[in-house]
N, CA, C and O of each residue as an XYZ file, in Angstrom:
892
protein
N    -182.539   -114.424     76.058
C    -182.415   -115.305     77.220
C    -182.435   -114.474     78.497
O    -182.235   -113.260     78.466
N    -182.674   -115.132     79.600
C    -182.680   -114.453     80.892
C    -181.247   -114.275     81.381
O    -180.320   -114.894     80.860
N    -181.077   -113.423     82.386
C    -179.744   -113.207     82.956
C    -179.217   -114.497     83.579
O    -178.014   -114.758     83.534
N    -180.100   -115.300     84.156
C    -179.682   -116.558     84.773
C    -179.123   -117.508     83.723
O    -178.116   -118.178     83.953
N    -179.792   -117.563     82.556
C    -179.303   -118.421     81.485
C    -177.983   -117.911     80.942
O    -177.081   -118.699     80.661
N    -177.860   -116.597     80.790
C    -176.606   -116.016     80.297
C    -175.475   -116.256     81.292
O    -174.336   -116.498     80.895
N    -175.788   -116.188     82.580
C    -174.800   -116.482     83.624
C    -174.219   -117.877     83.430
O    -173.002   -118.054     83.459
N    -175.085   -118.866     83.231
C    -174.626   -120.245     83.042
C    -173.892   -120.417     81.712
O    -172.920   -121.168     81.628
N    -174.356   -119.723     80.680
C    -173.761   -119.869     79.352
C    -172.338   -119.316     79.311
O    -171.448   -119.935     78.729
N    -172.123   -118.155     79.925
C    -170.813   -117.504     79.878
C    -169.917   -117.893     81.045
O    -168.710   -117.656     81.008
N    -170.499   -118.488     82.080
C    -169.703   -118.830     83.251
C    -169.298   -117.610     84.055
O    -168.239   -117.600     84.684
N    -170.133   -116.583     84.039
C    -169.846   -115.360     84.776
C    -170.814   -115.246     85.947
O    -171.596   -116.165     86.191
N    -170.775   -114.147     86.664
C    -171.700   -113.954     87.779
C    -173.050   -113.473     87.267
O    -173.153   -112.945     86.160
N    -174.077   -113.658     88.077
C    -175.403   -113.194     87.696
C    -175.414   -111.676     87.510
O    -176.036   -111.163     86.580
N    -174.725   -110.964     88.395
C    -174.688   -109.504     88.327
C    -174.126   -109.027     86.995
O    -174.688   -108.130     86.367
N    -173.022   -109.623     86.564
C    -172.402   -109.234     85.298
C    -173.337   -109.545     84.130
O    -173.497   -108.724     83.226
N    -173.953   -110.726     84.147
C    -174.865   -111.114     83.069
C    -176.061   -110.167     83.005
O    -176.457   -109.742     81.920
N    -176.639   -109.833     84.164
C    -177.794   -108.940     84.209
C    -177.436   -107.552     83.682
O    -178.203   -106.953     82.929
N    -176.261   -107.038     84.082
C    -175.838   -105.722     83.631
C    -175.596   -105.708     82.124
O    -175.908   -104.724     81.454
N    -175.042   -106.795     81.588
C    -174.820   -106.888     80.142
C    -176.148   -106.772     79.396
O    -176.271   -105.995     78.449
N    -177.129   -107.544     79.828
C    -178.428   -107.532     79.153
C    -179.113   -106.170     79.278
O    -179.737   -105.697     78.327
N    -178.998   -105.546     80.438
C    -179.623   -104.233     80.614
C    -178.983   -103.186     79.706
O    -179.676   -102.320     79.170
N    -177.670   -103.263     79.534
C    -176.993   -102.316     78.635
C    -177.421   -102.540     77.186
O    -177.581   -101.583     76.429
N    -177.606   -103.794     76.805
C    -178.099   -104.071     75.452
C    -179.510   -103.525     75.277
O    -179.853   -103.023     74.206
N    -180.329   -103.620     76.319
C    -181.707   -103.117     76.216
C    -181.729   -101.605     76.025
O    -182.562   -101.077     75.289
N    -180.813   -100.919     76.687
C    -180.699    -99.475     76.484
C    -180.322    -99.191     75.036
O    -180.868    -98.281     74.411
N    -179.382    -99.978     74.506
C    -178.900    -99.772     73.136
C    -179.943   -100.136     72.083
O    -179.822    -99.715     70.933
N    -180.956   -100.902     72.448
C    -181.976   -101.308     71.483
C    -182.885   -100.158     71.082
O    -183.639   -100.283     70.117
N    -182.832    -99.046     71.794
C    -183.699    -97.908     71.497
C    -182.988    -96.949     70.555
O    -181.938    -96.401     70.890
N    -183.556    -96.753     69.392
C    -183.022    -95.806     68.419
C    -183.734    -94.478     68.617
O    -184.933    -94.372     68.356
N    -183.018    -93.476     69.070
C    -183.635    -92.176     69.367
C    -184.151    -91.482     68.108
O    -184.914    -90.522     68.208
N    -183.743    -91.955     66.912
C    -184.189    -91.347     65.658
C    -185.277    -92.156     64.966
O    -185.611    -91.891     63.811
N    -185.830    -93.143     65.667
C    -186.859    -93.957     65.035
C    -188.095    -93.113     64.731
O    -188.430    -92.189     65.473
N    -188.759    -93.445     63.635
C    -189.909    -92.665     63.198
C    -191.168    -93.087     63.941
O    -191.253    -94.189     64.483
N    -192.132    -92.195     63.952
C    -193.384    -92.457     64.650
C    -194.264    -93.423     63.855
O    -194.110    -93.576     62.644
N    -195.181    -94.064     64.562
C    -196.130    -94.966     63.923
C    -197.079    -94.161     63.036
O    -197.399    -93.014     63.345
N    -197.526    -94.764     61.936
C    -198.380    -94.055     60.980
C    -199.576    -94.915     60.594
O    -199.677    -96.081     60.978
N    -200.489    -94.304     59.817
C    -201.646    -95.033     59.312
C    -202.705    -95.236     60.382
O    -202.980    -94.335     61.174
N    -203.289    -96.411     60.401
C    -204.260    -96.779     61.429
C    -203.523    -97.448     62.575
O    -202.807    -98.429     62.374
N    -203.697    -96.920     63.767
C    -202.933    -97.397     64.930
C    -203.880    -97.700     66.078
O    -204.608    -96.820     66.537
N    -203.872    -98.936     66.539
C    -204.638    -99.307     67.726
C    -203.852    -98.919     68.972
O    -202.631    -99.068     69.018
N    -204.559    -98.420     69.977
C    -203.931    -98.045     71.246
C    -204.789    -98.562     72.389
O    -206.001    -98.347     72.417
N    -204.154    -99.240     73.322
C    -204.876    -99.729     74.497
C    -203.862   -100.030     75.593
O    -202.657   -100.073     75.349
N    -204.368   -100.237     76.800
C    -203.476   -100.586     77.912
C    -203.627   -102.061     78.263
O    -204.659   -102.684     78.015
N    -202.566   -102.591     78.847
C    -202.611   -103.930     79.400
C    -201.958   -103.889     80.764
O    -201.397   -102.864     81.149
N    -202.021   -104.984     81.501
C    -201.539   -105.008     82.868
C    -200.579   -106.162     83.051
O    -200.890   -107.307     82.723
N    -199.414   -105.851     83.577
C    -198.324   -106.828     83.658
C    -197.917   -107.045     85.108
O    -197.719   -106.088     85.856
N    -197.793   -108.317     85.503
C    -197.266   -108.653     86.825
C    -198.177   -108.227     87.951
O    -199.325   -107.840     87.736
N    -197.634   -108.306     89.180
C    -198.371   -107.856     90.356
C    -199.528   -108.754     90.726
O    -199.809   -109.740     90.046
N    -200.189   -108.408     91.798
C    -201.338   -109.160     92.286
C    -202.564   -108.273     92.248
O    -202.475   -107.056     92.416
N    -203.702   -108.893     92.027
C    -204.950   -108.144     92.099
C    -205.298   -107.876     93.562
O    -205.123   -108.744     94.418
N    -205.791   -106.673     93.841
C    -206.118   -106.284     95.211
C    -207.620   -106.088     95.349
O    -208.234   -105.372     94.558
N    -208.206   -106.723     96.347
C    -209.619   -106.532     96.614
C    -210.520   -107.031     95.504
O    -211.653   -106.571     95.361
N    -210.017   -107.980     94.712
C    -210.834   -108.531     93.643
C    -210.979   -107.625     92.439
O    -211.762   -107.924     91.537
N    -210.246   -106.529     92.400
C    -210.364   -105.587     91.287
C    -209.748   -106.166     90.026
O    -208.803   -106.953     90.077
N    -210.307   -105.756     88.891
C    -209.796   -106.168     87.602
C    -209.665   -104.939     86.718
O    -210.200   -103.877     87.035
N    -208.951   -105.087     85.610
C    -208.852   -103.993     84.652
C    -208.093   -102.802     85.189
O    -207.096   -102.955     85.895
N    -208.580   -101.577     84.843
C    -207.839   -100.365     85.181
C    -207.764   -100.113     86.682
O    -207.015    -99.234     87.107
N    -208.503   -100.843     87.490
C    -208.479   -100.624     88.928
C    -207.531   -101.531     89.684
O    -207.505   -101.484     90.914
N    -206.740   -102.364     88.994
C    -205.865   -103.293     89.682
C    -204.593   -102.607     90.152
O    -204.328   -101.451     89.823
N    -203.805   -103.356     90.939
C    -202.533   -102.847     91.406
C    -201.376   -103.289     90.533
O    -200.220   -103.164     90.937
N    -201.659   -103.802     89.347
C    -200.607   -104.265     88.453
C    -199.953   -103.097     87.729
O    -200.477   -101.983     87.726
N    -198.801   -103.361     87.115
C    -198.131   -102.336     86.318
C    -198.899   -102.138     85.013
O    -199.303   -103.103     84.363
N    -199.093   -100.882     84.644
C    -199.855   -100.547     83.444
C    -198.903   -100.288     82.286
O    -197.945    -99.527     82.418
N    -199.170   -100.919     81.159
C    -198.382   -100.725     79.944
C    -199.336   -100.303     78.841
O    -200.316   -100.996     78.566
N    -199.055    -99.162     78.204
C    -199.860    -98.740     77.064
C    -199.141    -99.193     75.794
O    -197.927    -99.041     75.663
N    -199.913    -99.751     74.867
C    -199.368   -100.340     73.644
C    -200.017    -99.686     72.428
O    -201.229    -99.470     72.405
N    -199.215    -99.375     71.430
C    -199.712    -98.869     70.148
C    -199.186    -99.791     69.053
O    -198.008   -100.148     69.049
N    -200.056   -100.174     68.130
C    -199.684   -101.094     67.049
C    -200.261   -100.601     65.729
O    -201.448   -100.289     65.633
N    -199.405   -100.534     64.711
C    -199.873   -100.197     63.363
C    -200.693   -101.364     62.803
O    -200.300   -102.524     62.924
N    -201.831   -101.042     62.191
C    -202.673   -102.059     61.566
C    -202.538   -101.931     60.049
O    -202.887   -100.904     59.467
N    -202.028   -102.983     59.424
C    -201.821   -102.985     57.980
C    -202.935   -103.786     57.312
O    -203.029   -104.998     57.505
N    -203.767   -103.123     56.540
C    -204.898   -103.796     55.896
C    -204.405   -104.896     54.957
O    -203.651   -104.645     54.017
N    -204.845   -106.100     55.234
C    -204.475   -107.231     54.402
C    -203.082   -107.760     54.657
O    -202.686   -108.762     54.062
N    -202.314   -107.099     55.545
C    -200.940   -107.525     55.808
C    -200.646   -107.693     57.299
O    -199.487   -107.749     57.711
N    -201.703   -107.773     58.094
C    -201.478   -107.978     59.514
C    -201.044   -106.720     60.244
O    -201.614   -105.648     60.039
N    -200.038   -106.849     61.095
C    -199.617   -105.756     61.959
C    -198.261   -105.205     61.527
O    -197.418   -105.916     60.980
N    -198.084   -103.918     61.791
C    -196.806   -103.279     61.503
C    -195.960   -103.179     62.758
O    -195.749   -104.172     63.454
N    -195.474   -101.975     63.046
C    -194.594   -101.764     64.190
C    -195.395   -101.507     65.466
O    -196.598   -101.244     65.427
N    -194.698   -101.589     66.584
C    -195.337   -101.316     67.871
C    -194.492   -100.369     68.698
O    -193.293   -100.220     68.460
N    -195.119    -99.734     69.663
C    -194.438    -98.937     70.692
C    -195.120    -99.259     72.018
O    -196.321    -99.528     72.056
N    -194.351    -99.230     73.104
C    -194.903    -99.523     74.425
C    -194.312    -98.566     75.463
O    -193.190    -98.080     75.318
N    -195.085    -98.312     76.497
C    -194.560    -97.504     77.608
C    -195.199    -97.943     78.917
O    -196.405    -98.179     78.988
N    -194.382    -98.049     79.938
C    -194.848    -98.297     81.299
C    -195.303    -96.962     81.856
O    -194.507    -96.029     81.962
N    -196.575    -96.862     82.212
C    -197.124    -95.597     82.689
C    -197.650    -95.753     84.111
O    -198.028    -96.854     84.509
N    -197.681    -94.657     84.889
C    -198.114    -94.749     86.295
C    -199.612    -94.962     86.456
O    -200.050    -95.543     87.449
N    -200.410    -94.494     85.485
C    -201.856    -94.646     85.562
C    -202.428    -94.522     84.153
O    -201.706    -94.226     83.201
N    -203.717    -94.750     84.038
C    -204.365    -94.725     82.722
C    -205.081    -93.411     82.454
O    -206.053    -93.375     81.701
N    -204.614    -92.344     83.059
C    -205.222    -91.039     82.845
C    -204.718    -90.427     81.536
O    -203.722    -90.876     80.969
N    -205.422    -89.397     81.071
C    -204.988    -88.699     79.872
C    -203.618    -88.073     80.044
O    -202.877    -87.918     79.073
N    -203.276    -87.712     81.271
C    -201.965    -87.118     81.546
C    -200.837    -88.077     81.195
O    -199.752    -87.641     80.812
N    -201.078    -89.367     81.322
C    -200.078    -90.380     80.979
C    -200.221    -90.867     79.544
O    -199.222    -91.116     78.869
N    -201.458    -91.004     79.075
C    -201.690    -91.580     77.756
C    -201.379    -90.618     76.613
O    -200.776    -91.019     75.617
N    -201.780    -89.363     76.744
C    -201.611    -88.404     75.648
C    -200.137    -88.168     75.304
O    -199.802    -88.178     74.120
N    -199.240    -87.955     76.270
C    -197.824    -87.782     75.928
C    -197.240    -88.992     75.183
O    -196.447    -88.829     74.255
N    -197.638    -90.204     75.594
C    -197.169    -91.400     74.892
C    -197.616    -91.375     73.436
O    -196.827    -91.661     72.536
N    -198.882    -91.032     73.205
C    -199.415    -90.979     71.849
C    -198.685    -89.938     71.013
O    -198.331    -90.204     69.864
N    -198.457    -88.764     71.573
C    -197.776    -87.708     70.833
C    -196.323    -88.071     70.532
O    -195.805    -87.725     69.471
N    -195.673    -88.758     71.451
C    -194.277    -89.146     71.254
C    -194.120    -90.299     70.275
O    -193.083    -90.424     69.623
N    -195.147    -91.146     70.167
C    -195.007    -92.408     69.443
C    -195.751    -92.479     68.121
O    -195.406    -93.298     67.269
N    -196.767    -91.639     67.926
C    -197.653    -91.773     66.769
C    -197.745    -90.452     66.014
O    -197.910    -89.390     66.614
N    -197.635    -90.534     64.698
C    -197.742    -89.348     63.850
C    -199.122    -88.716     64.007
O    -200.119    -89.425     64.147
N    -199.181    -87.392     63.985
C    -200.442    -86.686     64.229
C    -201.458    -86.877     63.106
O    -202.637    -86.573     63.289
N    -201.023    -87.376     61.946
C    -201.978    -87.609     60.865
C    -202.497    -89.049     60.862
O    -203.170    -89.473     59.923
N    -202.175    -89.796     61.925
C    -202.634    -91.178     62.039
C    -204.078    -91.220     62.529
O    -204.575    -90.263     63.123
N    -204.735    -92.333     62.271
C    -206.075    -92.589     62.808
C    -205.939    -93.529     63.995
O    -205.451    -94.650     63.851
N    -206.365    -93.078     65.158
C    -206.247    -93.875     66.374
C    -207.516    -94.686     66.599
O    -208.629    -94.168     66.502
N    -207.330    -95.960     66.901
C    -208.442    -96.825     67.253
C    -208.296    -97.139     68.735
O    -207.327    -97.779     69.143
N    -209.256    -96.690     69.543
C    -209.206    -96.897     70.993
C    -210.560    -97.395     71.485
O    -211.535    -97.420     70.734
N    -210.606    -97.785     72.741
C    -211.907    -98.061     73.354
C    -212.492    -96.733     73.834
O    -211.958    -95.668     73.526
N    -213.578    -96.798     74.581
C    -214.250    -95.577     74.990
C    -213.696    -94.926     76.242
O    -214.318    -94.008     76.776
N    -212.556    -95.368     76.723
C    -211.970    -94.830     77.950
C    -211.741    -93.326     77.839
O    -211.222    -92.843     76.833
N    -212.133    -92.586     78.881
C    -212.067    -91.124     78.854
C    -210.643    -90.590     78.789
O    -210.432    -89.432     78.428
N    -209.677    -91.412     79.132
C    -208.287    -90.959     79.076
C    -207.832    -90.604     77.676
O    -206.835    -89.903     77.502
N    -208.570    -91.091     76.658
C    -208.209    -90.802     75.268
C    -209.005    -89.642     74.677
O    -208.798    -89.288     73.516
N    -209.900    -89.048     75.442
C    -210.815    -88.056     74.891
C    -210.120    -86.861     74.244
O    -210.622    -86.319     73.259
N    -208.981    -86.443     74.777
C    -208.341    -85.219     74.285
C    -207.418    -85.437     73.091
O    -206.774    -84.490     72.641
N    -207.337    -86.662     72.567
C    -206.449    -86.878     71.414
C    -206.909    -86.070     70.202
O    -206.086    -85.659     69.383
N    -208.216    -85.838     70.083
C    -208.714    -85.064     68.937
C    -208.240    -83.619     69.010
O    -208.104    -82.955     67.981
N    -207.990    -83.130     70.219
C    -207.472    -81.767     70.371
C    -206.015    -81.672     69.942
O    -205.494    -80.576     69.739
N    -205.362    -82.813     69.804
C    -203.955    -82.853     69.392
C    -203.811    -83.138     67.901
O    -202.706    -83.370     67.412
N    -204.933    -83.119     67.182
C    -204.889    -83.286     65.732
C    -205.132    -84.691     65.227
O    -205.084    -84.923     64.019
N    -205.393    -85.642     66.122
C    -205.600    -87.024     65.704
C    -207.061    -87.280     65.335
O    -207.973    -86.647     65.867
N    -207.260    -88.217     64.418
C    -208.590    -88.751     64.148
C    -208.772    -89.972     65.029
O    -207.888    -90.826     65.100
N    -209.918    -90.061     65.704
C    -210.131    -91.160     66.639
C    -211.344    -91.986     66.256
O    -212.422    -91.449     66.005
N    -211.159    -93.291     66.213
C    -212.257    -94.229     66.033
C    -212.437    -94.984     67.345
O    -211.485    -95.561     67.870
N    -213.649    -94.980     67.868
C    -213.905    -95.588     69.174
C    -214.574    -96.954     68.996
O    -215.590    -97.086     68.313
N    -213.984    -97.944     69.620
C    -214.581    -99.272     69.684
C    -215.181    -99.429     71.087
O    -214.455    -99.626     72.062
N    -216.491    -99.342     71.175
C    -217.153    -99.479     72.472
C    -217.297   -100.959     72.799
O    -218.264   -101.610     72.402
N    -216.326   -101.469     73.521
C    -216.291   -102.897     73.807
C    -217.506   -103.352     74.612
O    -218.008   -104.458     74.416
N    -217.972   -102.498     75.514
C    -219.100   -102.886     76.368
C    -220.413   -102.959     75.594
O    -221.356   -103.619     76.028
N    -220.474   -102.273     74.435
C    -221.704   -102.252     73.642
C    -221.699   -103.287     72.525
O    -222.649   -103.379     71.748
N    -220.613   -104.071     72.450
C    -220.484   -105.026     71.356
C    -220.572   -106.462     71.862
O    -220.204   -106.765     72.997
N    -221.065   -107.333     70.994
C    -221.126   -108.752     71.330
C    -219.791   -109.447     71.057
O    -219.586   -110.591     71.464
N    -218.879   -108.744     70.362
C    -217.578   -109.325     70.049
C    -216.627   -109.167     71.226
O    -216.760   -108.238     72.022
N    -215.664   -110.083     71.330
C    -214.649   -109.990     72.358
C    -213.662   -108.880     72.002
O    -213.564   -108.471     70.845
N    -212.927   -108.396     73.016
C    -211.977   -107.302     72.802
C    -210.917   -107.674     71.778
O    -210.503   -106.836     70.978
N    -210.472   -108.936     71.798
C    -209.409   -109.323     70.866
C    -209.894   -109.395     69.429
O    -209.084   -109.469     68.505
N    -211.220   -109.374     69.229
C    -211.779   -109.344     67.876
C    -211.879   -107.903     67.387
O    -211.560   -107.614     66.233
N    -212.318   -107.002     68.255
C    -212.475   -105.604     67.877
C    -211.140   -104.870     67.780
O    -210.983   -103.979     66.945
N    -210.181   -105.235     68.625
C    -208.858   -104.606     68.613
C    -207.792   -105.706     68.639
O    -207.138   -105.910     69.662
N    -207.619   -106.404     67.535
C    -206.737   -107.577     67.523
C    -205.257   -107.273     67.684
O    -204.512   -108.078     68.242
N    -204.826   -106.108     67.196
C    -203.401   -105.787     67.228
C    -202.833   -105.694     68.625
O    -201.894   -106.416     68.963
N    -203.393   -104.808     69.451
C    -202.850   -104.600     70.791
C    -203.020   -105.840     71.656
O    -202.175   -106.130     72.503
N    -204.112   -106.573     71.446
C    -204.322   -107.761     72.267
C    -203.382   -108.893     71.876
O    -202.973   -109.679     72.731
N    -203.034   -108.985     70.590
C    -202.051   -109.982     70.183
C    -200.671   -109.649     70.759
O    -199.986   -110.523     71.290
N    -200.271   -108.375     70.649
C    -198.971   -107.969     71.169
C    -198.918   -108.130     72.687
O    -197.912   -108.592     73.227
N    -199.991   -107.754     73.373
C    -200.031   -107.882     74.829
C    -199.903   -109.334     75.250
O    -199.187   -109.648     76.201
N    -200.593   -110.222     74.547
C    -200.529   -111.650     74.862
C    -199.124   -112.206     74.664
O    -198.625   -112.957     75.502
N    -198.486   -111.837     73.553
C    -197.125   -112.304     73.270
C    -196.121   -111.739     74.282
O    -195.193   -112.428     74.705
N    -196.326   -110.467     74.663
C    -195.443   -109.840     75.649
C    -195.496   -110.582     76.978
O    -194.460   -110.899     77.563
N    -196.702   -110.854     77.448
C    -196.856   -111.541     78.733
C    -196.301   -112.960     78.682
O    -195.706   -113.439     79.646
N    -196.502   -113.622     77.554
C    -195.979   -114.980     77.406
C    -194.456   -114.980     77.440
O    -193.842   -115.872     78.026
N    -193.842   -113.965     76.805
C    -192.377   -113.839     76.789
C    -191.843   -113.559     78.201
O    -190.868   -114.175     78.632
N    -192.481   -112.633     78.911
C    -192.037   -112.309     80.263
C    -192.170   -113.514     81.185
O    -191.290   -113.781     82.005
N    -193.273   -114.236     81.045
C    -193.498   -115.403     81.888
C    -192.568   -116.556     81.503
O    -192.007   -117.216     82.378
N    -192.403   -116.798     80.213
C    -191.607   -117.937     79.769
C    -190.112   -117.739     79.891
O    -189.405   -118.621     80.379
N    -189.616   -116.579     79.449
C    -188.178   -116.323     79.466
C    -187.702   -115.822     80.820
O    -186.627   -116.198     81.287
N    -188.496   -114.981     81.442
C    -188.066   -114.332     82.688
C    -188.866   -114.794     83.902
O    -188.766   -114.193     84.972
N    -189.659   -115.858     83.749
C    -190.447   -116.429     84.833
C    -191.326   -115.391     85.526
O    -191.661   -115.534     86.702
N    -191.689   -114.362     84.799
C    -192.575   -113.334     85.320
C    -191.935   -112.400     86.326
O    -192.614   -111.548     86.898
N    -190.616   -112.550     86.554
C    -189.957   -111.757     87.603
C    -189.330   -110.493     87.033
O    -188.110   -110.333     87.038
N    -190.179   -109.602     86.545
C    -189.726   -108.313     86.028
C    -190.314   -107.223     86.915
O    -191.533   -107.077     86.997
N    -189.458   -106.467     87.572
C    -189.939   -105.431     88.497
C    -190.412   -104.211     87.724
O    -189.955   -103.950     86.612
N    -191.328   -103.470     88.323
C    -191.826   -102.258     87.701
C    -190.734   -101.251     87.421
O    -190.801   -100.514     86.438
N    -189.730   -101.213     88.277
C    -188.638   -100.256     88.105
C    -187.889   -100.489     86.797
O    -187.416    -99.538     86.175
N    -187.781   -101.745     86.379
C    -187.021   -102.079     85.169
C    -187.909   -102.520     84.007
O    -187.405   -102.938     82.965
N    -189.217   -102.428     84.180
C    -190.127   -102.935     83.162
C    -189.917   -102.270     81.811
O    -189.978   -102.942     80.781
N    -189.670   -100.956     81.793
C    -189.510   -100.272     80.504
C    -188.364   -100.857     79.686
O    -188.448   -100.927     78.460
N    -187.299   -101.274     80.355
C    -186.173   -101.866     79.636
C    -186.593   -103.143     78.910
O    -186.174   -103.381     77.777
N    -187.414   -103.958     79.554
C    -187.890   -105.190     78.926
C    -188.869   -104.880     77.798
O    -188.905   -105.591     76.793
N    -189.660   -103.825     77.959
C    -190.562   -103.416     76.887
C    -189.772   -102.984     75.658
O    -190.176   -103.254     74.526
N    -188.636   -102.307     75.884
C    -187.815   -101.869     74.759
C    -187.188   -103.058     74.039
O    -187.075   -103.054     72.813
N    -186.783   -104.072     74.795
C    -186.242   -105.262     74.151
C    -187.323   -105.938     73.311
O    -187.072   -106.337     72.174
N    -188.516   -106.065     73.868
C    -189.574   -106.731     73.123
C    -189.940   -105.941     71.872
O    -190.190   -106.525     70.817
N    -189.972   -104.611     71.987
C    -190.268   -103.762     70.834
C    -189.232   -103.954     69.744
O    -189.577   -104.084     68.570
N    -187.955   -103.971     70.129
C    -186.858   -104.173     69.179
C    -187.043   -105.497     68.443
O    -186.889   -105.557     67.223
N    -187.370   -106.544     69.171
C    -187.541   -107.869     68.569
C    -188.788   -107.924     67.674
O    -188.735   -108.417     66.548
N    -189.905   -107.412     68.194
C    -191.157   -107.483     67.454
C    -191.072   -106.726     66.134
O    -191.538   -107.212     65.104
N    -190.478   -105.539     66.166
C    -190.424   -104.717     64.959
C    -189.467   -105.273     63.909
O    -189.444   -104.797     62.774
N    -188.680   -106.276     64.281
C    -187.763   -106.925     63.330
C    -188.103   -108.398     63.143
O    -187.267   -109.185     62.701
N    -189.322   -108.760     63.479
C    -189.719   -110.166     63.451
C    -189.724   -110.754     62.046
O    -189.591   -111.966     61.876
N    -189.878   -109.894     61.034
C    -189.940   -110.387     59.662
C    -188.597   -110.320     58.941
O    -188.514   -110.604     57.746
N    -187.557   -109.948     59.663
C    -186.227   -109.888     59.042
C    -185.797   -111.279     58.591
O    -185.942   -112.249     59.334
N    -185.271   -111.375     57.381
C    -184.825   -112.662     56.848
C    -183.411   -113.010     57.289
O    -182.916   -114.107     57.027
N    -182.769   -112.060     57.961
C    -181.384   -112.291     58.372
C    -181.210   -111.993     59.849
O    -181.303   -110.840     60.270
N    -180.959   -113.026     60.633
C    -180.689   -112.827     62.056
C    -179.394   -112.034     62.229
O    -179.242   -111.268     63.181
N    -178.464   -112.232     61.291
C    -177.203   -111.499     61.363
C    -177.408   -110.004     61.217
O    -176.703   -109.219     61.852
N    -178.372   -109.593     60.382
C    -178.647   -108.172     60.195
C    -179.235   -107.564     61.464
O    -178.908   -106.431     61.818
N    -180.099   -108.309     62.149
C    -180.658   -107.833     63.417
C    -179.532   -107.625     64.425
O    -179.507   -106.623     65.140
N    -178.597   -108.581     64.477
C    -177.450   -108.447     65.384
C    -176.607   -107.229     64.997
O    -176.124   -106.501     65.864
N    -176.433   -107.014     63.690
C    -175.668   -105.860     63.211
C    -176.310   -104.552     63.668
O    -175.619   -103.622     64.083
N    -177.639   -104.493     63.586
C    -178.337   -103.280     64.029
C    -178.110   -103.037     65.519
O    -177.931   -101.894     65.942
N    -178.117   -104.092     66.305
C    -177.888   -103.936     67.739
C    -176.482   -103.422     68.016
O    -176.294   -102.555     68.870
N    -175.503   -103.946     67.305
C    -174.128   -103.480     67.485
C    -174.002   -102.015     67.068
O    -173.329   -101.234     67.741
N    -174.644   -101.643     65.968
C    -174.615   -100.243     65.527
C    -175.219    -99.333     66.594
O    -174.662    -98.282     66.911
N    -176.365    -99.746     67.148
C    -176.999    -98.954     68.210
C    -176.080    -98.858     69.426
O    -176.000    -97.811     70.068
N    -175.393    -99.946     69.739
C    -174.511    -99.967     70.906
C    -173.371    -98.958     70.748
O    -172.973    -98.296     71.707
N    -172.857    -98.854     69.528
C    -171.756    -97.928     69.277
C    -172.203    -96.470     69.351
O    -171.401    -95.585     69.650
N    -173.482    -96.223     69.078
C    -173.998    -94.859     69.083
C    -174.574    -94.442     70.431
O    -174.853    -93.264     70.655
N    -174.751    -95.408     71.327
C    -175.347    -95.124     72.627
C    -174.312    -94.573     73.600
O    -173.190    -95.075     73.668
N    -174.683    -93.556     74.345
C    -173.768    -93.002     75.346
C    -173.439    -94.048     76.403
O    -174.240    -94.949     76.653
N    -172.267    -93.938     77.028
C    -171.904    -94.904     78.079
C    -172.987    -94.986     79.150
O    -173.530    -93.966     79.576
N    -173.295    -96.200     79.578
C    -174.328    -96.437     80.584
C    -173.680    -97.011     81.831
O    -173.087    -98.088     81.782
N    -173.785    -96.311     82.936
C    -173.145    -96.746     84.165
C    -174.029    -97.703     84.951
O    -175.223    -97.837     84.684
N    -173.426    -98.356     85.913
C    -174.188    -99.247     86.788
C    -175.239    -98.462     87.552
O    -176.360    -98.936     87.738
N    -174.883    -97.260     87.997
C    -175.833    -96.427     88.732
C    -177.041    -96.061     87.871
O    -178.166    -95.998     88.366
N    -176.801    -95.820     86.572
C    -177.902    -95.514     85.655
C    -178.920    -96.654     85.623
O    -180.130    -96.428     85.628
N    -178.400    -97.881     85.591
C    -179.241    -99.054     85.374
C    -179.912    -99.542     86.644
O    -181.102    -99.858     86.633
N    -179.171    -99.608     87.734
C    -179.705   -100.180     88.970
C    -180.943    -99.433     89.447
O    -181.882   -100.049     89.952
N    -180.956    -98.117     89.292
C    -182.106    -97.330     89.724
C    -183.277    -97.385     88.767
O    -184.332    -96.817     89.049
N    -183.109    -98.063     87.632
C    -184.158    -98.080     86.611
C    -183.855    -97.020     85.579
O    -184.107    -95.839     85.817
N    -183.316    -97.415     84.429
C    -182.797    -96.450     83.460
C    -183.830    -95.422     83.043
O    -183.502    -94.248     82.869
N    -185.087    -95.852     82.878
C    -186.131    -94.936     82.427
C    -187.111    -94.557     83.527
O    -188.042    -93.792     83.275
N    -186.930    -95.065     84.721
C    -187.956    -94.885     85.751
C    -188.163    -93.438     86.155
O    -189.286    -93.039     86.466
N    -187.090    -92.639     86.155
C    -187.212    -91.225     86.528
C    -186.599    -90.323     85.471
O    -186.155    -89.219     85.787
N    -186.565    -90.773     84.216
C    -185.930    -90.030     83.143
C    -186.948    -89.125     82.469
O    -187.991    -89.592     82.010
N    -186.653    -87.842     82.409
C    -187.566    -86.901     81.782
C    -187.282    -86.715     80.300
O    -188.002    -85.980     79.624
N    -186.242    -87.368     79.780
C    -185.886    -87.212     78.377
C    -186.736    -88.162     77.545
O    -186.515    -89.373     77.558
N    -187.703    -87.614     76.825
C    -188.673    -88.450     76.124
C    -188.109    -89.069     74.847
O    -188.777    -89.918     74.256
N    -186.909    -88.686     74.390
C    -186.415    -89.202     73.117
C    -186.235    -90.718     73.155
O    -186.278    -91.370     72.112
N    -186.037    -91.280     74.331
C    -185.805    -92.713     74.424
C    -187.058    -93.516     74.141
O    -186.977    -94.702     73.821
N    -188.217    -92.881     74.255
C    -189.454    -93.598     74.061
C    -189.940    -93.489     72.622
O    -190.984    -94.043     72.280
């Protein structure tokens, strides 16, 4: 739920409700989680903001989110990882891939040059040239486009699209936590995992959160 809904539900102030949710989002990240394996689709999407000068795609002024999704043959999609990045250059994309995906995985990407150096990092790369195909992007790379669509729908529906770039990573972590446990048969077990993470997470101050918990954090273990 949104902070506004939690405010009404608990009868507390908006500030208290927002801080509660942000602390839970920090706790949703397990620093010991394993990297994605197998065949993994990787692509960027754009969240929020306004288009400037009619630009679309990588040239817009929107917030850029890179998404990686495990593709399970015959079983749909596996786990996902997401990161809010400043641009779509290799300088931003390669560290995310190395932090999130096992080096023996096969990466499926489009032809964007930002991914060119992944082979130098030990990855096998399969390129889907979207511009050379008659198929739509969501057909050639269904995993990342499905996750991106669901993410945007959640942000728009639950949070009315009002997620600032400074705090976007926190919302991405919440969505990742939920998505990766979507097949759990026990809602109580998901809640138990969150409580366990909360007990293991270092104290989080208001100052940590207000400035954007991950916005200027150089510690990559959280991602």
